[in-house]
N, CA, C, O and the ligand as a Tripos MOL2 file, in Angstrom:
@<TRIPOS>MOLECULE
protein
  277   275    70     0     0
PROTEIN
NO_CHARGES

@<TRIPOS>ATOM
      1 N          -3.4060  -12.9420   -4.8840 N.3       1 MET1
      2 CA         -3.9710  -11.8770   -4.1530 C.3       1 MET1
      3 C          -5.4590  -12.1120   -3.7380 C.2       1 MET1
      4 O          -6.2550  -11.1820   -3.6060 O.2       1 MET1
      5 N          -5.7480  -13.3190   -3.5580 N.am      2 LYS2
      6 CA         -7.0590  -13.7990   -3.2380 C.3       2 LYS2
      7 C          -7.5560  -13.1870   -1.9110 C.2       2 LYS2
      8 O          -8.7430  -12.8980   -1.7610 O.2       2 LYS2
      9 N          -6.6420  -12.9980   -0.9680 N.am      3 ILE3
     10 CA         -7.0190  -12.3510    0.4220 C.3       3 ILE3
     11 C          -7.6750  -11.0290    0.2090 C.2       3 ILE3
     12 O          -8.5060  -10.6580    1.0380 O.2       3 ILE3
     13 N          -7.3830  -10.2740   -0.8260 N.am      4 PHE4
     14 CA         -7.9170   -8.9270   -0.9520 C.3       4 PHE4
     15 C          -9.2740   -8.9610   -1.6350 C.2       4 PHE4
     16 O         -10.0070   -7.9760   -1.5480 O.2       4 PHE4
     17 N          -9.6380  -10.0140   -2.2920 N.am      5 LYS5
     18 CA        -10.7300  -10.0230   -3.0730 C.3       5 LYS5
     19 C         -12.1190   -9.9140   -2.4430 C.2       5 LYS5
     20 O         -13.1350   -9.6560   -3.0890 O.2       5 LYS5
     21 N         -12.0730  -10.1310   -1.1370 N.am      6 LYS6
     22 CA        -13.3690  -10.1350   -0.3930 C.3       6 LYS6
     23 C         -13.8180   -8.6450   -0.2050 C.2       6 LYS6
     24 O         -15.0080   -8.4080    0.0010 O.2       6 LYS6
     25 N         -12.9450   -7.6900   -0.2670 N.am      7 GLU7
     26 CA        -13.3150   -6.3480   -0.1110 C.3       7 GLU7
     27 C         -13.4750   -5.6340   -1.4000 C.2       7 GLU7
     28 O         -12.8310   -5.9770   -2.3920 O.2       7 GLU7
     29 N         -14.3610   -4.5960   -1.4140 N.am      8 GLU8
     30 CA        -14.5610   -3.8740   -2.6790 C.3       8 GLU8
     31 C         -13.4100   -2.9050   -2.6680 C.2       8 GLU8
     32 O         -13.1390   -2.3180   -1.6200 O.2       8 GLU8
     33 N         -12.7080   -2.6960   -3.7770 N.am      9 PRO9
     34 CA        -11.6640   -1.6990   -3.9870 C.3       9 PRO9
     35 C         -12.2200   -0.2510   -3.7850 C.2       9 PRO9
     36 O         -13.3900   -0.0080   -4.0820 O.2       9 PRO9
     37 N         -11.4220    0.6740   -3.3020 N.am     10 GLN10
     38 CA        -11.9510    2.0220   -3.2550 C.3      10 GLN10
     39 C         -10.9320    2.9510   -3.7180 C.2      10 GLN10
     40 O          -9.7810    2.5670   -3.9280 O.2      10 GLN10
     41 N         -11.3470    4.3010   -3.9070 N.am     11 THR11
     42 CA        -10.4690    5.2140   -4.3850 C.3      11 THR11
     43 C          -9.8220    5.9430   -3.0330 C.2      11 THR11
     44 O         -10.4460    6.0110   -1.9740 O.2      11 THR11
     45 N          -8.6220    6.4230   -3.2020 N.am     12 TYR12
     46 CA         -7.9580    7.0910   -1.9750 C.3      12 TYR12
     47 C          -7.3170    8.3240   -2.4970 C.2      12 TYR12
     48 O          -7.0880    8.4360   -3.7010 O.2      12 TYR12
     49 N          -6.9950    9.3230   -1.5790 N.am     13 SER13
     50 CA         -6.1930   10.3940   -1.9590 C.3      13 SER13
     51 C          -5.1190   10.6090   -0.8580 C.2      13 SER13
     52 O          -5.3650   10.3870    0.3270 O.2      13 SER13
     53 N          -3.9650   11.0340   -1.2870 N.am     14 VAL14
     54 CA         -2.7900   11.2930   -0.4800 C.3      14 VAL14
     55 C          -2.3810   12.6520   -0.6400 C.2      14 VAL14
     56 O          -1.9950   13.0310   -1.7460 O.2      14 VAL14
     57 N          -2.4220   13.4680    0.3880 N.am     15 LYS15
     58 CA         -2.0760   14.9150    0.3730 C.3      15 LYS15
     59 C          -2.8740   15.6230   -0.7340 C.2      15 LYS15
     60 O          -2.3140   16.4670   -1.4340 O.2      15 LYS15
     61 N          -4.0570   15.3320   -0.8970 N.am     16 GLY16
     62 CA         -4.9710   16.0550   -1.8430 C.3      16 GLY16
     63 C          -4.8940   15.5080   -3.2500 C.2      16 GLY16
     64 O          -5.6460   15.9500   -4.1180 O.2      16 GLY16
     65 N          -3.9970   14.5470   -3.5050 N.am     17 HIS17
     66 CA         -3.8830   13.9800   -4.8380 C.3      17 HIS17
     67 C          -4.6210   12.5640   -4.8860 C.2      17 HIS17
     68 O          -4.4570   11.7400   -3.9860 O.2      17 HIS17
     69 N          -5.3760   12.3510   -5.8980 N.am     18 SER18
     70 CA         -5.8890   11.0610   -6.1230 C.3      18 SER18
     71 C          -4.8370   10.0190   -6.2480 C.2      18 SER18
     72 O          -3.8840   10.1710   -7.0120 O.2      18 SER18
     73 N          -5.0000    8.9320   -5.4850 N.am     19 LEU19
     74 CA         -4.0280    7.8180   -5.5930 C.3      19 LEU19
     75 C          -4.2450    7.0690   -6.8760 C.2      19 LEU19
     76 O          -5.3210    6.4970   -7.0530 O.2      19 LEU19
     77 N          -3.2920    7.0330   -7.7880 N.am     20 ARG20
     78 CA         -3.3870    6.3370   -9.0240 C.3      20 ARG20
     79 C          -2.3110    5.4040   -9.2920 C.2      20 ARG20
     80 O          -1.1580    5.6620   -8.9460 O.2      20 ARG20
     81 N          -2.6310    4.3130   -9.9030 N.am     21 CYS21
     82 CA         -1.5890    3.1760  -10.0890 C.3      21 CYS21
     83 C          -0.6480    3.7460  -11.1730 C.2      21 CYS21
     84 O          -1.0940    4.1040  -12.2630 O.2      21 CYS21
     85 N           0.7300    3.8280  -10.8400 N.am     22 PRO22
     86 CA          1.7850    4.2520  -11.7950 C.3      22 PRO22
     87 C           1.8420    3.3610  -13.1140 C.2      22 PRO22
     88 O           2.3150    3.7660  -14.1760 O.2      22 PRO22
     89 N           1.3260    2.1590  -12.9190 N.am     23 VAL23
     90 CA          1.5870    1.1320  -13.9600 C.3      23 VAL23
     91 C           0.3550    1.1750  -14.9570 C.2      23 VAL23
     92 O           0.5290    1.2410  -16.1740 O.2      23 VAL23
     93 N          -0.8670    1.1350  -14.3840 N.am     24 CYS24
     94 CA         -2.0500    0.9590  -15.2870 C.3      24 CYS24
     95 C          -2.9580    2.1220  -15.1770 C.2      24 CYS24
     96 O          -3.9330    2.2200  -15.9220 O.2      24 CYS24
     97 N          -2.6640    3.0480  -14.2360 N.am     25 GLY25
     98 CA         -3.5600    4.1230  -14.2330 C.3      25 GLY25
     99 C          -4.9390    3.9530  -13.3590 C.2      25 GLY25
    100 O          -5.7360    4.8750  -13.1910 O.2      25 GLY25
    101 N          -5.0750    2.8010  -12.8970 N.am     26 ASN26
    102 CA         -6.3390    2.4450  -12.1890 C.3      26 ASN26
    103 C          -6.2940    3.2820  -10.9090 C.2      26 ASN26
    104 O          -5.2370    3.5280  -10.3280 O.2      26 ASN26
    105 N          -7.5170    3.7150  -10.4900 N.am     27 VAL27
    106 CA         -7.7320    4.4810   -9.1990 C.3      27 VAL27
    107 C          -8.2750    3.5990   -7.9960 C.2      27 VAL27
    108 O          -8.3970    4.0700   -6.8650 O.2      27 VAL27
    109 N          -8.5610    2.4130   -8.2870 N.am     28 TYR28
    110 CA         -9.2580    1.5340   -7.2160 C.3      28 TYR28
    111 C          -8.1690    0.5890   -6.5560 C.2      28 TYR28
    112 O          -7.4600   -0.1580   -7.2310 O.2      28 TYR28
    113 N          -8.1020    0.6840   -5.2180 N.am     29 PHE29
    114 CA         -7.1250   -0.0780   -4.5160 C.3      29 PHE29
    115 C          -7.7830   -0.7400   -3.3350 C.2      29 PHE29
    116 O          -8.7400   -0.2660   -2.7230 O.2      29 PHE29
    117 N          -7.2000   -1.8460   -3.0780 N.am     30 TRP30
    118 CA         -7.3930   -2.5280   -1.7000 C.3      30 TRP30
    119 C          -6.3440   -2.0000   -0.8150 C.2      30 TRP30
    120 O          -5.2470   -1.7070   -1.2920 O.2      30 TRP30
    121 N          -6.6050   -1.8510    0.4860 N.am     31 THR31
    122 CA         -5.6620   -1.3680    1.4460 C.3      31 THR31
    123 C          -5.5060   -2.3810    2.6200 C.2      31 THR31
    124 O          -6.4140   -3.1010    3.0340 O.2      31 THR31
    125 N          -4.2270   -2.3370    3.1020 N.am     32 LYS32
    126 CA         -3.9260   -3.2280    4.1110 C.3      32 LYS32
    127 C          -2.9100   -2.6530    4.9940 C.2      32 LYS32
    128 O          -1.8510   -2.2340    4.5270 O.2      32 LYS32
    129 N          -3.1970   -2.6060    6.3660 N.am     33 LYS33
    130 CA         -2.1350   -2.2030    7.3320 C.3      33 LYS33
    131 C          -1.1870   -3.2790    7.5930 C.2      33 LYS33
    132 O          -1.6610   -4.3790    7.8800 O.2      33 LYS33
    133 N           0.0340   -3.1410    7.5410 N.am     34 VAL34
    134 CA          1.0430   -4.1090    7.8150 C.3      34 VAL34
    135 C           2.0530   -3.6520    8.7620 C.2      34 VAL34
    136 O           2.3800   -2.4650    8.7770 O.2      34 VAL34
    137 N           2.6150   -4.5810    9.6220 N.am     35 GLN35
    138 CA          3.6720   -4.1930   10.5130 C.3      35 GLN35
    139 C           4.9290   -4.7800    9.8030 C.2      35 GLN35
    140 O           5.0060   -5.9620    9.4660 O.2      35 GLN35
    141 N           5.9160   -3.8430    9.6020 N.am     36 LEU36
    142 CA          7.1740   -4.2830    9.0160 C.3      36 LEU36
    143 C           7.9680   -5.1270   10.0610 C.2      36 LEU36
    144 O           8.1790   -4.6980   11.1950 O.2      36 LEU36
    145 N           8.3610   -6.2370    9.6690 N.am     37 ASN37
    146 CA          9.3170   -6.9230   10.6450 C.3      37 ASN37
    147 C          10.6230   -6.3740   10.6730 C.2      37 ASN37
    148 O          10.9220   -5.5270    9.8310 O.2      37 ASN37
    149 N          11.4570   -6.7500   11.5430 N.am     38 THR38
    150 CA         12.7330   -6.1780   11.8820 C.3      38 THR38
    151 C          13.5630   -6.1760   10.7530 C.2      38 THR38
    152 O          14.2100   -5.1680   10.4710 O.2      38 THR38
    153 N          13.6230   -7.3750    9.9590 N.am     39 THR39
    154 CA         14.4880   -7.5790    8.8840 C.3      39 THR39
    155 C          14.1950   -6.5780    7.7960 C.2      39 THR39
    156 O          15.1260   -5.9960    7.2400 O.2      39 THR39
    157 N          12.8170   -6.3330    7.4380 N.am     40 MET40
    158 CA         12.5080   -5.4120    6.4940 C.3      40 MET40
    159 C          12.8190   -3.9760    6.9150 C.2      40 MET40
    160 O          13.3360   -3.1900    6.1210 O.2      40 MET40
    161 N          12.4990   -3.6320    8.1820 N.am     41 ALA41
    162 CA         12.7730   -2.2810    8.6980 C.3      41 ALA41
    163 C          14.3110   -2.0100    8.5950 C.2      41 ALA41
    164 O          14.7260   -0.9100    8.2330 O.2      41 ALA41
    165 N          15.1200   -3.0150    8.9140 N.am     42 THR42
    166 CA         16.6180   -2.8500    8.8080 C.3      42 THR42
    167 C          16.9500   -2.5780    7.3900 C.2      42 THR42
    168 O          17.6630   -1.6240    7.0780 O.2      42 THR42
    169 N          16.4200   -3.4400    6.4840 N.am     43 PHE43
    170 CA         16.6760   -3.3480    5.0280 C.3      43 PHE43
    171 C          16.4730   -1.9580    4.5050 C.2      43 PHE43
    172 O          17.2840   -1.4410    3.7360 O.2      43 PHE43
    173 N          15.4220   -1.3740    4.9100 N.am     44 PHE44
    174 CA         15.0730   -0.0030    4.5330 C.3      44 PHE44
    175 C          15.6740    1.0690    5.4130 C.2      44 PHE44
    176 O          15.3760    2.2570    5.2890 O.2      44 PHE44
    177 N          16.5560    0.5940    6.3310 N.am     45 ASN45
    178 CA         17.2110    1.6190    7.2520 C.3      45 ASN45
    179 C          16.2400    2.3890    8.0770 C.2      45 ASN45
    180 O          16.3640    3.6010    8.2530 O.2      45 ASN45
    181 N          15.1970    1.6240    8.6230 N.am     46 LEU46
    182 CA         14.0280    2.3740    9.1800 C.3      46 LEU46
    183 C          14.0020    2.0450   10.7460 C.2      46 LEU46
    184 O          12.9410    2.1710   11.3570 O.2      46 LEU46
    185 N          15.1650    1.6230   11.3970 N.am     47 ASP47
    186 CA         15.1020    1.2870   12.6570 C.3      47 ASP47
    187 C          14.5920    2.4120   13.5460 C.2      47 ASP47
    188 O          13.9800    2.1620   14.5840 O.2      47 ASP47
    189 N          14.8430    3.6350   13.1420 N.am     48 TRP48
    190 CA         14.4040    4.7540   13.9360 C.3      48 TRP48
    191 C          12.9240    5.0520   13.7490 C.2      48 TRP48
    192 O          12.3460    5.7870   14.5490 O.2      48 TRP48
    193 N          12.3400    4.5420   12.7890 N.am     49 ALA49
    194 CA         10.9720    4.9190   12.4370 C.3      49 ALA49
    195 C           9.9020    4.0270   12.8300 C.2      49 ALA49
    196 O          10.1360    2.8610   13.1460 O.2      49 ALA49
    197 N           8.6860    4.5430   12.8250 N.am     50 ASN50
    198 CA          7.5310    3.8070   13.0730 C.3      50 ASN50
    199 C           7.4810    2.5810   12.0680 C.2      50 ASN50
    200 O           7.6220    2.7220   10.8530 O.2      50 ASN50
    201 N           7.2790    1.4450   12.6540 N.am     51 LYS51
    202 CA          7.5380    0.2760   11.7300 C.3      51 LYS51
    203 C           6.2120   -0.1990   11.1650 C.2      51 LYS51
    204 O           6.1200   -1.3230   10.6710 O.2      51 LYS51
    205 N           5.2220    0.6050   11.2280 N.am     52 ASN52
    206 CA          3.8370    0.2940   10.5430 C.3      52 ASN52
    207 C           3.9020    0.8650    9.1590 C.2      52 ASN52
    208 O           4.5670    1.8700    8.9080 O.2      52 ASN52
    209 N           3.2140    0.2190    8.2780 N.am     53 ALA53
    210 CA          3.1470    0.6480    6.9330 C.3      53 ALA53
    211 C           1.6410    0.3930    6.4520 C.2      53 ALA53
    212 O           0.9080   -0.4250    7.0080 O.2      53 ALA53
    213 N           1.2750    1.1440    5.4100 N.am     54 THR54
    214 CA          0.0890    0.8470    4.8030 C.3      54 THR54
    215 C           0.3500    0.5310    3.3070 C.2      54 THR54
    216 O           1.0560    1.2650    2.6150 O.2      54 THR54
    217 N          -0.2110   -0.5230    2.8640 N.am     55 CYS55
    218 CA          0.0030   -0.8100    1.3640 C.3      55 CYS55
    219 C          -1.3760   -0.7370    0.6880 C.2      55 CYS55
    220 O          -2.4340   -1.1230    1.1860 O.2      55 CYS55
    221 N          -1.2090   -0.2080   -0.4660 N.am     56 PHE56
    222 CA         -2.4280   -0.1020   -1.4410 C.3      56 PHE56
    223 C          -2.1600   -0.9670   -2.5820 C.2      56 PHE56
    224 O          -1.1750   -0.7880   -3.2980 O.2      56 PHE56
    225 N          -3.0330   -1.9260   -2.7810 N.am     57 VAL57
    226 CA         -2.8980   -2.8310   -3.8350 C.3      57 VAL57
    227 C          -3.7800   -2.4530   -5.0620 C.2      57 VAL57
    228 O          -4.9890   -2.3500   -4.8590 O.2      57 VAL57
    229 N          -3.3140   -2.2460   -6.2650 N.am     58 CYS58
    230 CA         -4.1480   -1.8050   -7.3460 C.3      58 CYS58
    231 C          -5.0620   -3.0810   -7.7060 C.2      58 CYS58
    232 O          -4.6210   -4.2080   -7.9330 O.2      58 CYS58
    233 N          -6.3610   -2.7150   -7.7160 N.am     59 SER59
    234 CA         -7.3710   -3.8000   -7.9940 C.3      59 SER59
    235 C          -7.3380   -4.2810   -9.4770 C.2      59 SER59
    236 O          -8.0140   -5.2560   -9.8050 O.2      59 SER59
    237 N          -6.5780   -3.6270  -10.3590 N.am     60 ASP60
    238 CA         -6.4080   -4.1360  -11.6770 C.3      60 ASP60
    239 C          -5.1780   -4.9820  -11.9530 C.2      60 ASP60
    240 O          -5.2630   -6.1450  -12.3460 O.2      60 ASP60
    241 N          -3.9930   -4.3310  -11.7240 N.am     61 CYS61
    242 CA         -2.7300   -5.1170  -12.0160 C.3      61 CYS61
    243 C          -2.0490   -5.5210  -10.8210 C.2      61 CYS61
    244 O          -0.9700   -6.0970  -10.9640 O.2      61 CYS61
    245 N          -2.5290   -5.3020   -9.5700 N.am     62 THR62
    246 CA         -2.0310   -5.7320   -8.2720 C.3      62 THR62
    247 C          -0.6110   -5.1260   -7.9390 C.2      62 THR62
    248 O           0.0810   -5.6120   -7.0440 O.2      62 THR62
    249 N          -0.2080   -4.0530   -8.6910 N.am     63 HIS63
    250 CA          0.8970   -3.2890   -8.1980 C.3      63 HIS63
    251 C           0.6740   -2.7420   -6.8380 C.2      63 HIS63
    252 O          -0.4090   -2.2280   -6.5580 O.2      63 HIS63
    253 N           1.6870   -2.8290   -5.9330 N.am     64 ILE64
    254 CA          1.5490   -2.4130   -4.6140 C.3      64 ILE64
    255 C           2.2590   -1.0590   -4.3270 C.2      64 ILE64
    256 O           3.4330   -0.8810   -4.6490 O.2      64 ILE64
    257 N           1.5260   -0.1340   -3.7250 N.am     65 LEU65
    258 CA          2.0400    1.1160   -3.2990 C.3      65 LEU65
    259 C           2.2080    1.1280   -1.7770 C.2      65 LEU65
    260 O           1.2710    0.8030   -1.0470 O.2      65 LEU65
    261 N           3.3670    1.4910   -1.3120 N.am     66 TRP66
    262 CA          3.6580    1.4350    0.1660 C.3      66 TRP66
    263 C           3.6970    2.8880    0.7380 C.2      66 TRP66
    264 O           4.2550    3.8110    0.1450 O.2      66 TRP66
    265 N           3.0900    3.0090    1.8800 N.am     67 PHE67
    266 CA          3.3260    4.2480    2.6770 C.3      67 PHE67
    267 C           3.6510    4.0350    4.0710 C.2      67 PHE67
    268 O           2.9730    3.2570    4.7430 O.2      67 PHE67
    269 N           4.6680    4.6840    4.5740 N.am     68 LEU68
    270 CA          5.0160    4.3620    5.9540 C.3      68 LEU68
    271 C           4.1360    5.3340    6.8940 C.2      68 LEU68
    272 O           4.4460    6.4960    7.1590 O.2      68 LEU68
    273 N           3.0330    4.6900    7.3340 N.am     69 ALA69
    274 CA          2.1860    5.3620    8.2350 C.3      69 ALA69
    275 C           1.4020    4.4170    9.0200 C.2      69 ALA69
    276 O           0.6030    4.8270    9.8620 O.2      69 ALA69
    277 ZN         -2.4950   -1.0640  -11.6580 Zn       70 ZN70
@<TRIPOS>BOND
     1     1     2 1
     2     2     3 1
     3     3     4 2
     4     3     5 am
     5     5     6 1
     6     6     7 1
     7     7     8 2
     8     7     9 am
     9     9    10 1
    10    10    11 1
    11    11    12 2
    12    11    13 am
    13    13    14 1
    14    14    15 1
    15    15    16 2
    16    15    17 am
    17    17    18 1
    18    18    19 1
    19    19    20 2
    20    19    21 am
    21    21    22 1
    22    22    23 1
    23    23    24 2
    24    23    25 am
    25    25    26 1
    26    26    27 1
    27    27    28 2
    28    27    29 am
    29    29    30 1
    30    30    31 1
    31    31    32 2
    32    31    33 am
    33    33    34 1
    34    34    35 1
    35    35    36 2
    36    35    37 am
    37    37    38 1
    38    38    39 1
    39    39    40 2
    40    39    41 am
    41    41    42 1
    42    42    43 1
    43    43    44 2
    44    43    45 am
    45    45    46 1
    46    46    47 1
    47    47    48 2
    48    47    49 am
    49    49    50 1
    50    50    51 1
    51    51    52 2
    52    51    53 am
    53    53    54 1
    54    54    55 1
    55    55    56 2
    56    55    57 am
    57    57    58 1
    58    58    59 1
    59    59    60 2
    60    59    61 am
    61    61    62 1
    62    62    63 1
    63    63    64 2
    64    63    65 am
    65    65    66 1
    66    66    67 1
    67    67    68 2
    68    67    69 am
    69    69    70 1
    70    70    71 1
    71    71    72 2
    72    71    73 am
    73    73    74 1
    74    74    75 1
    75    75    76 2
    76    75    77 am
    77    77    78 1
    78    78    79 1
    79    79    80 2
    80    79    81 am
    81    81    82 1
    82    82    83 1
    83    83    84 2
    84    83    85 am
    85    85    86 1
    86    86    87 1
    87    87    88 2
    88    87    89 am
    89    89    90 1
    90    90    91 1
    91    91    92 2
    92    91    93 am
    93    93    94 1
    94    94    95 1
    95    95    96 2
    96    95    97 am
    97    97    98 1
    98    98    99 1
    99    99   100 2
   100    99   101 am
   101   101   102 1
   102   102   103 1
   103   103   104 2
   104   103   105 am
   105   105   106 1
   106   106   107 1
   107   107   108 2
   108   107   109 am
   109   109   110 1
   110   110   111 1
   111   111   112 2
   112   111   113 am
   113   113   114 1
   114   114   115 1
   115   115   116 2
   116   115   117 am
   117   117   118 1
   118   118   119 1
   119   119   120 2
   120   119   121 am
   121   121   122 1
   122   122   123 1
   123   123   124 2
   124   123   125 am
   125   125   126 1
   126   126   127 1
   127   127   128 2
   128   127   129 am
   129   129   130 1
   130   130   131 1
   131   131   132 2
   132   131   133 am
   133   133   134 1
   134   134   135 1
   135   135   136 2
   136   135   137 am
   137   137   138 1
   138   138   139 1
   139   139   140 2
   140   139   141 am
   141   141   142 1
   142   142   143 1
   143   143   144 2
   144   143   145 am
   145   145   146 1
   146   146   147 1
   147   147   148 2
   148   147   149 am
   149   149   150 1
   150   150   151 1
   151   151   152 2
   152   151   153 am
   153   153   154 1
   154   154   155 1
   155   155   156 2
   156   155   157 am
   157   157   158 1
   158   158   159 1
   159   159   160 2
   160   159   161 am
   161   161   162 1
   162   162   163 1
   163   163   164 2
   164   163   165 am
   165   165   166 1
   166   166   167 1
   167   167   168 2
   168   167   169 am
   169   169   170 1
   170   170   171 1
   171   171   172 2
   172   171   173 am
   173   173   174 1
   174   174   175 1
   175   175   176 2
   176   175   177 am
   177   177   178 1
   178   178   179 1
   179   179   180 2
   180   179   181 am
   181   181   182 1
   182   182   183 1
   183   183   184 2
   184   183   185 am
   185   185   186 1
   186   186   187 1
   187   187   188 2
   188   187   189 am
   189   189   190 1
   190   190   191 1
   191   191   192 2
   192   191   193 am
   193   193   194 1
   194   194   195 1
   195   195   196 2
   196   195   197 am
   197   197   198 1
   198   198   199 1
   199   199   200 2
   200   199   201 am
   201   201   202 1
   202   202   203 1
   203   203   204 2
   204   203   205 am
   205   205   206 1
   206   206   207 1
   207   207   208 2
   208   207   209 am
   209   209   210 1
   210   210   211 1
   211   211   212 2
   212   211   213 am
   213   213   214 1
   214   214   215 1
   215   215   216 2
   216   215   217 am
   217   217   218 1
   218   218   219 1
   219   219   220 2
   220   219   221 am
   221   221   222 1
   222   222   223 1
   223   223   224 2
   224   223   225 am
   225   225   226 1
   226   226   227 1
   227   227   228 2
   228   227   229 am
   229   229   230 1
   230   230   231 1
   231   231   232 2
   232   231   233 am
   233   233   234 1
   234   234   235 1
   235   235   236 2
   236   235   237 am
   237   237   238 1
   238   238   239 1
   239   239   240 2
   240   239   241 am
   241   241   242 1
   242   242   243 1
   243   243   244 2
   244   243   245 am
   245   245   246 1
   246   246   247 1
   247   247   248 2
   248   247   249 am
   249   249   250 1
   250   250   251 1
   251   251   252 2
   252   251   253 am
   253   253   254 1
   254   254   255 1
   255   255   256 2
   256   255   257 am
   257   257   258 1
   258   258   259 1
   259   259   260 2
   260   259   261 am
   261   261   262 1
   262   262   263 1
   263   263   264 2
   264   263   265 am
   265   265   266 1
   266   266   267 1
   267   267   268 2
   268   267   269 am
   269   269   270 1
   270   270   271 1
   271   271   272 2
   272   271   273 am
   273   273   274 1
   274   274   275 1
   275   275   276 2
@<TRIPOS>SUBSTRUCTURE
     1 MET1         2 RESIDUE 1 A MET
     2 LYS2         6 RESIDUE 1 A LYS
     3 ILE3        10 RESIDUE 1 A ILE
     4 PHE4        14 RESIDUE 1 A PHE
     5 LYS5        18 RESIDUE 1 A LYS
     6 LYS6        22 RESIDUE 1 A LYS
     7 GLU7        26 RESIDUE 1 A GLU
     8 GLU8        30 RESIDUE 1 A GLU
     9 PRO9        34 RESIDUE 1 A PRO
    10 GLN10       38 RESIDUE 1 A GLN
    11 THR11       42 RESIDUE 1 A THR
    12 TYR12       46 RESIDUE 1 A TYR
    13 SER13       50 RESIDUE 1 A SER
    14 VAL14       54 RESIDUE 1 A VAL
    15 LYS15       58 RESIDUE 1 A LYS
    16 GLY16       62 RESIDUE 1 A GLY
    17 HIS17       66 RESIDUE 1 A HIS
    18 SER18       70 RESIDUE 1 A SER
    19 LEU19       74 RESIDUE 1 A LEU
    20 ARG20       78 RESIDUE 1 A ARG
    21 CYS21       82 RESIDUE 1 A CYS
    22 PRO22       86 RESIDUE 1 A PRO
    23 VAL23       90 RESIDUE 1 A VAL
    24 CYS24       94 RESIDUE 1 A CYS
    25 GLY25       98 RESIDUE 1 A GLY
    26 ASN26      102 RESIDUE 1 A ASN
    27 VAL27      106 RESIDUE 1 A VAL
    28 TYR28      110 RESIDUE 1 A TYR
    29 PHE29      114 RESIDUE 1 A PHE
    30 TRP30      118 RESIDUE 1 A TRP
    31 THR31      122 RESIDUE 1 A THR
    32 LYS32      126 RESIDUE 1 A LYS
    33 LYS33      130 RESIDUE 1 A LYS
    34 VAL34      134 RESIDUE 1 A VAL
    35 GLN35      138 RESIDUE 1 A GLN
    36 LEU36      142 RESIDUE 1 A LEU
    37 ASN37      146 RESIDUE 1 A ASN
    38 THR38      150 RESIDUE 1 A THR
    39 THR39      154 RESIDUE 1 A THR
    40 MET40      158 RESIDUE 1 A MET
    41 ALA41      162 RESIDUE 1 A ALA
    42 THR42      166 RESIDUE 1 A THR
    43 PHE43      170 RESIDUE 1 A PHE
    44 PHE44      174 RESIDUE 1 A PHE
    45 ASN45      178 RESIDUE 1 A ASN
    46 LEU46      182 RESIDUE 1 A LEU
    47 ASP47      186 RESIDUE 1 A ASP
    48 TRP48      190 RESIDUE 1 A TRP
    49 ALA49      194 RESIDUE 1 A ALA
    50 ASN50      198 RESIDUE 1 A ASN
    51 LYS51      202 RESIDUE 1 A LYS
    52 ASN52      206 RESIDUE 1 A ASN
    53 ALA53      210 RESIDUE 1 A ALA
    54 THR54      214 RESIDUE 1 A THR
    55 CYS55      218 RESIDUE 1 A CYS
    56 PHE56      222 RESIDUE 1 A PHE
    57 VAL57      226 RESIDUE 1 A VAL
    58 CYS58      230 RESIDUE 1 A CYS
    59 SER59      234 RESIDUE 1 A SER
    60 ASP60      238 RESIDUE 1 A ASP
    61 CYS61      242 RESIDUE 1 A CYS
    62 THR62      246 RESIDUE 1 A THR
    63 HIS63      250 RESIDUE 1 A HIS
    64 ILE64      254 RESIDUE 1 A ILE
    65 LEU65      258 RESIDUE 1 A LEU
    66 TRP66      262 RESIDUE 1 A TRP
    67 PHE67      266 RESIDUE 1 A PHE
    68 LEU68      270 RESIDUE 1 A LEU
    69 ALA69      274 RESIDUE 1 A ALA
    70 ZN70       277 GROUP 0 **** ****
């Protein structure tokens, strides 16, 4: 996960709830906008959907949370 280490992790909230890592409880994340490739979009049955996603990477345990947005 070295590519994320240059940025300072931040806290985020989704729909008014603080984003918290379900594994370790950490609230600091790195974020990255990603474009889902066709294979992944098909795997998740998202051909109809916007194929952009945002991932939040826990700065402590590196667990990744995905949001389709
Ligand atoms: Zn974590």
